[in-house]
C-alpha positions as CSV (number, residue, x, y, z in Angstrom):
1,X,164.1,94.2,-57.9
2,X,166.5,94.9,-55.0
3,X,167.5,91.3,-54.6
4,X,168.2,90.9,-58.3
5,X,170.3,94.1,-58.4
6,X,172.1,93.0,-55.2
7,X,173.0,89.6,-56.7
8,X,174.3,91.2,-59.9
9,X,178.2,91.0,-60.0
10,X,179.5,94.6,-59.9
11,X,182.7,96.6,-59.7
12,X,182.9,99.9,-57.8
13,X,185.3,102.4,-59.3
14,X,184.3,105.7,-57.5
15,X,184.2,105.4,-53.7
16,X,186.0,107.5,-51.1
17,X,186.9,105.4,-48.1
18,X,186.5,108.4,-45.8
19,X,183.0,108.8,-47.2
20,X,182.0,105.3,-46.1
21,X,182.4,106.3,-42.4
22,X,179.0,105.4,-41.0
23,X,177.8,107.5,-38.0
24,X,177.9,104.5,-35.7
25,X,181.5,103.9,-36.4
26,X,182.3,107.6,-36.4
27,X,181.0,107.9,-32.8
28,X,182.7,104.7,-31.8
29,X,186.1,105.9,-33.1
30,X,185.6,109.3,-31.4
31,X,185.0,107.6,-28.1
32,X,188.0,105.3,-28.7
33,X,190.3,108.3,-29.4
34,X,188.9,110.7,-26.8
35,X,187.5,113.1,-29.4
36,X,184.6,115.4,-28.6
37,X,182.2,115.7,-31.5
38,X,180.0,118.7,-32.3
39,X,176.9,116.5,-32.6
40,X,175.3,115.1,-29.4
41,X,174.2,111.8,-30.9
42,X,173.9,109.8,-34.1
43,X,170.5,111.2,-35.1
44,X,171.9,114.8,-34.8
45,X,174.7,113.8,-37.2
46,X,172.4,112.2,-39.7
47,X,170.2,115.3,-39.6
48,X,173.2,117.3,-40.7
49,X,173.3,115.3,-44.0
50,X,171.4,118.0,-45.9
51,X,173.7,119.8,-48.2
52,X,173.1,122.7,-50.5
53,X,176.2,122.0,-52.6
54,X,179.5,120.1,-52.8
55,X,181.4,122.4,-50.5
56,X,178.9,122.1,-47.7
57,X,179.2,118.4,-47.9
58,X,183.0,118.5,-47.9
59,X,183.0,120.6,-44.8
60,X,181.2,117.9,-42.9
61,X,183.2,115.1,-44.6
62,X,186.5,116.6,-43.4
63,X,185.1,117.2,-39.9
64,X,184.1,113.5,-39.7
65,X,187.5,112.3,-40.9
66,X,189.1,113.8,-37.7
67,X,188.2,110.7,-35.8
68,X,190.5,108.6,-37.9
69,X,193.8,108.5,-35.9
70,X,195.4,105.0,-35.8
71,X,196.1,102.0,-38.1
72,X,193.2,100.2,-36.4
73,X,190.8,103.1,-37.2
74,X,191.7,103.0,-40.9
75,X,191.5,99.2,-40.9
76,X,188.1,99.3,-39.3
77,X,186.8,101.9,-41.7
78,X,188.0,99.9,-44.7
79,X,186.9,96.5,-43.4
80,X,183.3,97.9,-42.8
81,X,183.2,99.0,-46.4
82,X,184.5,95.7,-47.7
83,X,181.9,93.8,-45.7
84,X,179.3,95.9,-47.5
85,X,180.9,95.0,-50.8
86,X,180.6,91.3,-50.0
87,X,176.9,91.8,-49.0
88,X,176.1,93.5,-52.3
89,X,178.2,91.3,-54.6
90,X,180.7,94.0,-55.4
91,X,183.4,91.6,-56.5
92,X,186.0,94.3,-57.3
93,X,186.6,97.8,-55.9
94,X,189.1,100.5,-56.6
95,X,188.5,102.9,-53.7
96,X,190.1,106.4,-53.2
97,X,191.8,107.6,-50.1
98,X,193.0,111.2,-49.4
99,X,196.3,111.1,-47.5
100,X,196.4,114.9,-47.2
101,X,193.2,114.9,-45.2
102,X,195.2,112.9,-42.6
103,X,198.8,113.9,-42.9
104,X,197.9,117.6,-42.7
105,X,196.6,117.0,-39.2
106,X,199.6,115.0,-38.1
107,X,198.7,111.4,-38.8
108,X,201.7,109.7,-40.4
109,X,201.3,108.5,-44.0
110,X,202.3,105.0,-43.0
111,X,199.6,104.8,-40.4
112,X,197.0,105.5,-43.1
113,X,198.4,103.2,-45.8
114,X,199.1,100.3,-43.5
115,X,195.7,100.3,-41.9
116,X,193.9,100.5,-45.3
117,X,196.3,98.1,-47.0
118,X,195.9,95.4,-44.4
119,X,192.1,95.5,-44.6
120,X,192.2,95.3,-48.4
121,X,194.5,92.3,-48.2
122,X,192.2,90.6,-45.6
123,X,189.2,91.4,-47.9
124,X,190.8,89.7,-50.8
125,X,191.6,86.6,-48.7
126,X,188.6,86.4,-46.4
127,X,185.8,88.0,-48.5
128,X,186.9,87.4,-52.0
129,X,186.6,91.1,-52.8
130,X,189.4,92.1,-55.2
131,X,190.7,95.6,-54.9
132,X,193.2,98.2,-55.9
133,X,193.7,101.5,-54.0
134,X,193.8,104.9,-55.6
135,X,195.8,107.8,-54.0
136,X,193.9,111.0,-54.5
137,X,195.2,114.6,-54.4
138,X,193.1,117.4,-52.9
139,X,192.6,119.9,-55.6
140,X,191.8,122.8,-53.2
141,X,195.5,122.5,-52.0
142,X,198.4,123.7,-54.1
143,X,200.1,121.3,-56.6
144,X,203.3,121.6,-54.6
145,X,201.5,119.9,-51.7
146,X,200.3,117.1,-54.0
147,X,203.8,116.6,-55.3
148,X,205.1,116.3,-51.7
149,X,202.4,113.7,-51.0
150,X,203.3,111.7,-54.1
151,X,206.9,111.7,-53.1
152,X,205.9,110.6,-49.6
153,X,203.9,107.8,-51.1
154,X,206.6,106.3,-53.3
155,X,208.1,104.1,-50.6
156,X,204.7,102.5,-50.4
157,X,204.2,102.3,-54.2
158,X,203.1,98.6,-54.1
159,X,200.1,99.6,-51.9
160,X,198.3,101.7,-54.6
161,X,197.6,101.3,-58.3
162,X,196.8,104.8,-59.5
163,X,196.5,108.5,-58.6
164,X,193.4,110.6,-58.7
165,X,192.1,114.2,-58.1
166,X,189.2,115.1,-55.9
167,X,187.7,117.7,-53.5
168,X,186.3,121.1,-54.5
169,X,186.0,121.3,-58.3
170,X,184.9,124.9,-58.8
171,X,187.9,127.1,-59.4
172,X,190.4,124.3,-59.3
173,X,190.7,123.0,-62.9
174,X,192.7,119.9,-63.7
175,X,195.4,122.0,-65.5
176,X,196.7,123.1,-62.1
177,X,198.0,119.6,-61.5
178,X,199.6,118.7,-64.8
179,X,203.1,118.4,-63.4
180,X,202.3,116.0,-60.5
181,X,200.3,113.8,-62.9
182,X,203.2,113.8,-65.3
183,X,205.4,112.7,-62.4
184,X,203.0,109.9,-61.5
185,X,203.0,108.7,-65.1
186,X,206.8,108.7,-65.2
187,X,206.6,106.4,-62.2
188,X,204.2,104.1,-64.0
189,X,201.0,105.0,-62.4
190,X,197.8,105.5,-64.4
191,X,195.5,108.3,-63.4
192,X,191.8,109.2,-62.9
193,X,190.3,112.6,-62.0
194,X,187.0,114.1,-60.8
195,X,185.8,116.4,-63.6
196,X,182.4,117.6,-64.9
197,X,180.5,117.2,-61.6
198,X,180.2,120.9,-60.7
199,X,182.9,122.0,-63.1
200,X,182.2,122.6,-66.8
201,X,182.9,120.2,-69.8
202,X,186.2,122.1,-70.3
203,X,187.5,120.4,-67.1
204,X,186.8,117.0,-68.6
205,X,188.8,118.0,-71.7
206,X,191.7,119.1,-69.5
207,X,191.6,115.9,-67.5
208,X,191.8,113.9,-70.8
209,X,194.3,116.1,-72.7
210,X,196.6,117.3,-69.9
211,X,196.3,114.7,-67.1
212,X,196.1,111.8,-69.5
213,X,193.5,110.0,-67.4
214,X,192.2,106.5,-67.9
215,X,188.8,107.3,-66.4
216,X,186.7,110.4,-65.7
217,X,185.1,110.5,-62.2
218,X,181.5,111.9,-62.5
219,X,181.7,113.5,-66.0
220,X,177.9,114.0,-66.2
221,X,178.2,117.6,-67.5
222,X,179.8,116.1,-70.7
223,X,176.3,116.2,-72.1
224,X,176.6,119.9,-72.5
225,X,179.3,119.4,-75.2
226,X,178.3,117.2,-78.2
227,X,181.8,117.0,-79.4
228,X,183.0,115.7,-76.0
229,X,180.2,113.1,-75.9
230,X,181.3,111.8,-79.3
231,X,184.9,111.7,-78.2
232,X,183.9,109.7,-75.1
233,X,181.9,107.3,-77.3
234,X,184.7,106.9,-79.8
235,X,187.4,106.3,-77.1
236,X,185.1,104.3,-74.8
237,X,186.4,106.5,-71.9
238,X,184.7,105.4,-68.8
239,X,182.7,107.7,-66.6
240,X,182.3,106.7,-63.0
241,X,178.9,108.2,-62.2
242,X,177.3,108.5,-58.7
243,X,173.6,108.9,-59.0
244,X,172.6,109.4,-55.3
245,X,175.5,111.7,-54.8
246,X,174.5,113.8,-57.8
247,X,171.0,114.3,-56.5
248,X,172.0,114.9,-52.9
249,X,174.5,117.6,-54.1
250,X,171.9,119.2,-56.5
251,X,173.8,118.4,-59.7
252,X,170.4,117.1,-60.7
253,X,167.3,118.2,-58.8
254,X,165.6,114.8,-59.0
255,X,166.8,111.3,-59.9
256,X,164.3,111.3,-62.8
257,X,166.4,114.2,-64.2
258,X,169.6,112.2,-64.2
259,X,171.3,111.7,-67.5
260,X,173.1,108.4,-66.9
261,X,170.7,106.3,-68.8
262,X,170.6,108.7,-71.7
263,X,174.4,108.6,-71.8
264,X,174.3,104.8,-71.7
265,X,171.9,104.6,-74.7
266,X,174.2,107.0,-76.6
267,X,177.0,104.6,-76.2
268,X,179.1,106.3,-73.4
269,X,180.7,103.8,-71.1
270,X,179.0,104.9,-67.9
271,X,179.2,103.0,-64.6
272,X,177.2,103.2,-61.3
273,X,179.1,104.0,-58.0
274,X,178.3,105.3,-54.5
275,X,180.9,108.1,-54.1
276,X,180.5,108.7,-50.3
277,X,177.8,106.2,-49.4
278,X,177.5,107.0,-45.7
279,X,176.8,110.7,-46.5
280,X,174.6,110.2,-49.6
281,X,172.2,107.5,-48.5
282,X,173.4,104.3,-50.1
283,X,176.0,101.9,-51.5
284,X,176.1,100.5,-55.0
285,X,172.9,98.5,-54.9
286,X,171.0,101.4,-53.5
287,X,172.2,103.6,-56.4
288,X,171.1,101.0,-58.9
289,X,167.7,100.7,-57.2
290,X,167.2,104.5,-57.2
291,X,167.8,104.5,-61.0
292,X,165.2,101.7,-61.4
293,X,162.6,103.3,-59.2
294,X,163.0,106.9,-60.2
295,X,164.6,106.9,-63.7
296,X,163.1,103.8,-65.2
297,X,166.2,101.7,-65.5
298,X,165.5,98.2,-66.9
299,X,167.2,95.0,-66.0
300,X,168.9,95.0,-69.4
301,X,170.3,98.5,-68.7
302,X,171.4,97.4,-65.2
303,X,173.3,94.5,-66.7
304,X,175.1,96.8,-69.2
305,X,176.0,99.2,-66.4
306,X,177.4,96.4,-64.3
307,X,179.3,95.0,-67.3
308,X,180.7,98.4,-68.0
309,X,182.1,98.6,-64.4
310,X,183.9,95.3,-64.9
311,X,185.3,96.5,-68.2
312,X,186.5,99.8,-66.8
313,X,188.6,98.4,-64.0
314,X,192.2,99.5,-63.9
315,X,193.1,96.1,-62.4
316,X,191.9,93.3,-64.7
């Protein structure tokens, strides 16, 4: 089944580039940049990938991102992910990047965007992987910081296709970012937002009604609100679901408990994505395989999920 799933043409719509930083590359970049890591070796780092919740993962994620310093670092990070896309027949990807994670520690915005952008361009030419970059705001920081980041990004507006909202969800509802999303819309950028992972269904409503998003990232807690489910079905609003992430972060205790296939059968436009594949144990094909092995996903359902991902692209 793995080979069949791997050959299936897919799009990935929910993947954080910083979350694809494999331990081997992390250690290599630390050595390149003279950074001392808190882990003595790769095995020790992998052993730390046991999270009780989203925040515990994010603490490790931001610590790992410290090794990204130069354009070459960001290029190497992105290129490694694109090679994985080519291996898994991910023909289109719309990855996130978090500029604030880097600019707040003194890395210039242009260093980040130039390194990522060059790798994406090379991926289109050399690997045939189509792509569009999404600039994400960190919701645990004030909206004023997001607005400054957006203004800083405007000179590079051709390098990204949309804005997003990620990081710690609890206590940071989408309504806190209504102004910066309105500013992005005024500049012609569509929007996506993380909602309904750890946060309640109300956060999904806010992302839809206040941020005017074109996709909901995660969204699995929509099942707690029948009216919301019907709205998602009626509007065919895509949900970019990340099964391995959801189980590793205890949104669902076991993959057999995951609701993605139930949502699919209800008529919700759900898609399969890897979120932070280095930290959660797998890229897109591994997420599909986990659904097959532990949730009973059929080939027909896999095909529909893959078709949904192609339909839900921002870049057609």
